[in-house]
Structure formats: C-alpha cells, structure tokens
ZASE-92176 format. One record per residue (C-alpha): x, y, z; residue number from 1. Coordinates in pm, whole numbers, plus 50000, padded with zeros to 5 digits. Example, Ala and Ser with C-alpha at 12.3 -4.5 7.8 and 13.67 -1.06 7.14 Angstrom:
<recs>
[[51230; 49550; 50780]; 1];
[[51367; 49894; 50714]; 2];
</recs>
This chain:
<recs>
[[52120; 51488; 49596]; 1];
[[51963; 51673; 49304]; 2];
[[51636; 51828; 49426]; 3];
[[51435; 51672; 49143]; 4];
[[51573; 51326; 49228]; 5];
[[51446; 51337; 49586]; 6];
[[51128; 51135; 49664]; 7];
[[50828; 51369; 49663]; 8];
[[50581; 51343; 49952]; 9];
[[50248; 51528; 49975]; 10];
[[50142; 51589; 50337]; 11];
[[49764; 51627; 50370]; 12];
[[49704; 51751; 50724]; 13];
[[49511; 52044; 50878]; 14];
[[49705; 52069; 51207]; 15];
[[49971; 52334; 51138]; 16];
[[50216; 52227; 51414]; 17];
[[50209; 51867; 51286]; 18];
[[50262; 51984; 50927]; 19];
[[50567; 52184; 51042]; 20];
[[50704; 51880; 51228]; 21];
[[50646; 51648; 50933]; 22];
[[50801; 51889; 50682]; 23];
[[51110; 51938; 50898]; 24];
[[51171; 51566; 50949]; 25];
[[51093; 51469; 50591]; 26];
[[51319; 51735; 50442]; 27];
[[51595; 51646; 50689]; 28];
[[51563; 51284; 50568]; 29];
[[51604; 51376; 50202]; 30];
[[51245; 51416; 50079]; 31];
[[51080; 51695; 49883]; 32];
[[50759; 51804; 50053]; 33];
[[50438; 51976; 49952]; 34];
[[50135; 52022; 50176]; 35];
[[49758; 52054; 50159]; 36];
[[49521; 52147; 50440]; 37];
[[49205; 51973; 50317]; 38];
[[49089; 51700; 50080]; 39];
[[48991; 51923; 49790]; 40];
[[49324; 52104; 49796]; 41];
[[49504; 51768; 49811]; 42];
[[49331; 51638; 49498]; 43];
[[49415; 51964; 49319]; 44];
[[49783; 51943; 49420]; 45];
[[49802; 51583; 49298]; 46];
[[49655; 51686; 48962]; 47];
[[49919; 51959; 48932]; 48];
[[50220; 51749; 49035]; 49];
[[50207; 51375; 49105]; 50];
[[50383; 51290; 49432]; 51];
[[50565; 50964; 49501]; 52];
[[50363; 50912; 49819]; 53];
[[50076; 51077; 50010]; 54];
[[50060; 51114; 50390]; 55];
[[49687; 51150; 50438]; 56];
[[49514; 51251; 50762]; 57];
[[49184; 51070; 50828]; 58];
[[49004; 51372; 50982]; 59];
[[49011; 51663; 50738]; 60];
[[48778; 51961; 50690]; 61];
[[48520; 51946; 50405]; 62];
[[48631; 51602; 50279]; 63];
[[48763; 51315; 50493]; 64];
[[49086; 51134; 50421]; 65];
[[48880; 50821; 50359]; 66];
[[48692; 50996; 50076]; 67];
[[49016; 51138; 49933]; 68];
[[49160; 50787; 49925]; 69];
[[48846; 50652; 49755]; 70];
[[48872; 50917; 49484]; 71];
[[49242; 50845; 49429]; 72];
[[49171; 50473; 49386]; 73];
[[48892; 50538; 49133]; 74];
[[49119; 50723; 48889]; 75];
[[49360; 50522; 48669]; 76];
[[49631; 50787; 48708]; 77];
[[49632; 50762; 49090]; 78];
[[49509; 50405; 49142]; 79];
[[49857; 50287; 49243]; 80];
[[49974; 50602; 49423]; 81];
[[50117; 50493; 49763]; 82];
[[49907; 50627; 50053]; 83];
[[49980; 50618; 50427]; 84];
[[49683; 50712; 50646]; 85];
[[49753; 50922; 50957]; 86];
[[49492; 50911; 51230]; 87];
[[49417; 50930; 51601]; 88];
[[49182; 50632; 51558]; 89];
[[49337; 50311; 51691]; 90];
[[49046; 50065; 51692]; 91];
[[49079; 49750; 51481]; 92];
[[48768; 49829; 51279]; 93];
[[48906; 50174; 51194]; 94];
[[49233; 50020; 51078]; 95];
[[49045; 49775; 50859]; 96];
[[48822; 50049; 50717]; 97];
[[49122; 50264; 50629]; 98];
[[49301; 49978; 50456]; 99];
[[48993; 49855; 50273]; 100];
[[48936; 50205; 50137]; 101];
[[49269; 50168; 49960]; 102];
[[49539; 50296; 50197]; 103];
[[49864; 50100; 50175]; 104];
[[49964; 50161; 50535]; 105];
[[49820; 50311; 50851]; 106];
[[49990; 50483; 51144]; 107];
[[49822; 50617; 51457]; 108];
[[49896; 50944; 51632]; 109];
[[50108; 51012; 51827]; 110];
[[50397; 50853; 51637]; 111];
[[50771; 50904; 51629]; 112];
[[50907; 51078; 51318]; 113];
[[51168; 50801; 51288]; 114];
[[50899; 50530; 51275]; 115];
[[50704; 50725; 51014]; 116];
[[51013; 50778; 50796]; 117];
[[51086; 50404; 50816]; 118];
[[50730; 50324; 50703]; 119];
[[50758; 50574; 50415]; 120];
[[51087; 50428; 50296]; 121];
[[50951; 50073; 50320]; 122];
[[50641; 50159; 50116]; 123];
[[50847; 50343; 49853]; 124];
[[51073; 50038; 49824]; 125];
[[50771; 49813; 49775]; 126];
[[50620; 50039; 49510]; 127];
[[50944; 50132; 49332]; 128];
[[51070; 50002; 48998]; 129];
[[51243; 49667; 49032]; 130];
[[51554; 49568; 48834]; 131];
[[51495; 49356; 48526]; 132];
[[51382; 49006; 48621]; 133];
[[51204; 48724; 48442]; 134];
[[50822; 48716; 48458]; 135];
[[50666; 48485; 48716]; 136];
[[50391; 48244; 48611]; 137];
[[50151; 48037; 48819]; 138];
[[49854; 47863; 48653]; 139];
[[49696; 48138; 48434]; 140];
[[49850; 48422; 48638]; 141];
[[50156; 48612; 48512]; 142];
[[50349; 48885; 48694]; 143];
[[50627; 49088; 48534]; 144];
[[50851; 49234; 48812]; 145];
[[51012; 49478; 48568]; 146];
[[50702; 49642; 48420]; 147];
[[50476; 49573; 48721]; 148];
[[50223; 49427; 48478]; 149];
[[49997; 49150; 48609]; 150];
[[49766; 48947; 48385]; 151];
[[49536; 48652; 48434]; 152];
[[49419; 48460; 48131]; 153];
[[49522; 48758; 47919]; 154];
[[49319; 49000; 48133]; 155];
[[49520; 49292; 48277]; 156];
[[49483; 49319; 48655]; 157];
[[49518; 49638; 48857]; 158];
[[49693; 49593; 49192]; 159];
[[49805; 49846; 49448]; 160];
[[50177; 49847; 49544]; 161];
[[50129; 49636; 49857]; 162];
[[49909; 49380; 49679]; 163];
[[50166; 49361; 49397]; 164];
[[50449; 49294; 49644]; 165];
[[50232; 49039; 49825]; 166];
[[50149; 48854; 49504]; 167];
[[50512; 48861; 49391]; 168];
[[50616; 48705; 49722]; 169];
[[50361; 48424; 49689]; 170];
[[50447; 48364; 49323]; 171];
[[50814; 48322; 49413]; 172];
[[50715; 48055; 49666]; 173];
[[50408; 47878; 49520]; 174];
[[50217; 47615; 49722]; 175];
[[50413; 47696; 50037]; 176];
[[50210; 47801; 50343]; 177];
[[50326; 48119; 50517]; 178];
[[50211; 48248; 50854]; 179];
[[50100; 48609; 50895]; 180];
[[50433; 48683; 51063]; 181];
[[50622; 48532; 50767]; 182];
[[50424; 48751; 50528]; 183];
[[50474; 49064; 50740]; 184];
[[50851; 49011; 50755]; 185];
[[50881; 48940; 50382]; 186];
[[50648; 49210; 50246]; 187];
[[50660; 49489; 50504]; 188];
[[51007; 49422; 50652]; 189];
[[51131; 49310; 50992]; 190];
[[51202; 49668; 51106]; 191];
[[50842; 49781; 51049]; 192];
[[50573; 49725; 51311]; 193];
[[50245; 49628; 51143]; 194];
[[49949; 49454; 51303]; 195];
[[49898; 49092; 51184]; 196];
[[49538; 49178; 51091]; 197];
[[49679; 49403; 50820]; 198];
[[49780; 49088; 50630]; 199];
[[49420; 48964; 50629]; 200];
[[49297; 49294; 50485]; 201];
[[49553; 49290; 50204]; 202];
[[49485; 48923; 50130]; 203];
[[49116; 49011; 50081]; 204];
[[49214; 49297; 49850]; 205];
[[49451; 49068; 49658]; 206];
[[49178; 48807; 49611]; 207];
[[48938; 49073; 49487]; 208];
[[49198; 49199; 49238]; 209];
[[49304; 48867; 49087]; 210];
[[48981; 48662; 49096]; 211];
[[48692; 48719; 48857]; 212];
[[48360; 48544; 48928]; 213];
[[48446; 48240; 48715]; 214];
[[48814; 48217; 48820]; 215];
[[48961; 47964; 49057]; 216];
[[49060; 48135; 49383]; 217];
[[49437; 48092; 49383]; 218];
[[49493; 48209; 49742]; 219];
[[49449; 47927; 49991]; 220];
[[49365; 48000; 50354]; 221];
[[49499; 47739; 50597]; 222];
[[49320; 47782; 50928]; 223];
[[49558; 47852; 51219]; 224];
[[49856; 47836; 50981]; 225];
[[49841; 48112; 50720]; 226];
[[49816; 48152; 50343]; 227];
[[49953; 47997; 50025]; 228];
[[49930; 48044; 49651]; 229];
[[49777; 47713; 49548]; 230];
[[49531; 47572; 49296]; 231];
[[49361; 47392; 49583]; 232];
[[49247; 47721; 49737]; 233];
[[48979; 47590; 49968]; 234];
[[48987; 47674; 50336]; 235];
[[49152; 47391; 50527]; 236];
</recs>
C-alpha cells in the first residue's frame, strides 16, 4: 500500500515501552504512526498534520488526556476527530467521564494489541466516508450519509463519528425499539467488546447534539427494553 494511503494514527503516551509496542503492532497492521509524549506536544502534532485517529492516554504529564480531548472537541477542525482513550482506570464512573469528555471509545490497560487494532478499525469504519446514498429524513431531522451533514429544521448539527453512526442506525429503523445489545452489535460490531453502559453515554450525547431547548426529544427511552427514534419520546 502507498504510504500516504495508509490510515494515520497519533499515539499520545508517555510510557516508552508501550509506545514501542503500539508502534510495532500498528505499523505491522498497515498504519502510519506518529507519537507524542504529552498533551501539549499532541496538540502541536495535530496542528501540523491531522491524523485519522488519536490513541490518547488518560494520565499524561502537564496536561491530562481528558483535557486534550476537551480541547480537541472545542475546535471545529478537530471536533469530529476519532479518539480512543487508553487508561489503567476501569471503574464505571471513569469510563463515563472519558466518554462524556468526547472520546469515541475507551480501552483499559492491559489490553491485547489485536483487540486494540480491532477497535481502531471499527472506529475508522464508523467515521469513514460512506458510498453515495439517499438522505434520511425523520420529522424535521435530515441526515446525509454521503456528506455526513446532519440538519434539524435547517439548523446544522455537529455530531461525533459514533453519534453520527448511532443516529444513522436509528433513522434507518424509525419507531423500532432496540435493546442496548442490538445497538452495540449494529453500531460497534459483534466482534468488538463494549460495555452496555457505553450506549447510554452516547445516547445522552446524541440527545444533546440533536435537541435544542424548544425541540421535541426524538429519542425515546423504553424502560427495561431500550431506545427508539420516535416522536413520542417520553420515557415509558
């Protein structure tokens, strides 16, 4: 494969042995790799050359991975940049905090390189350019799978790659209730292990992205069953 055509991953990690391991496995799997040892260096590298995905360690010197992720999500140019958070933290509240900060995925140390590569490929598939398809419309919401443009009532909405894929899935199956497991299999893939609570976090982020104060909440929560895209979006 032409070097320039390879997916470009920025590894932001201060543990040198782990950086070496990640670089070796990523390059062996067909990725281009750059690295940064702290948050400030990572932001500088991204400004110089935009990667396709960032592997971001939570615990970094001078600036935490959480703060790096916040800064990436504030800027229009990096708002949709796919980010996987790497961390030794495994508590539920830490997972939720990482995802709510804007990370698209979360993997705890230690992890197998094969599992990480699978997560990277899955996230790149979700955030990649789709072949030309007709726009999807539900109520006043419109999603164009080709341009990745989402509007509501003429207002342009800004969604991360996972929220976009989640919304596209619901818009292809409106008014149908899906369990968390259904959503995980459809959006993340059956070969990827993701905690069911991850769905709840991304549903909250999706609601925040598509609903203004005066809008009808189009995402219905069905207690003990799951979620649906529905005009009757009251908790059942």
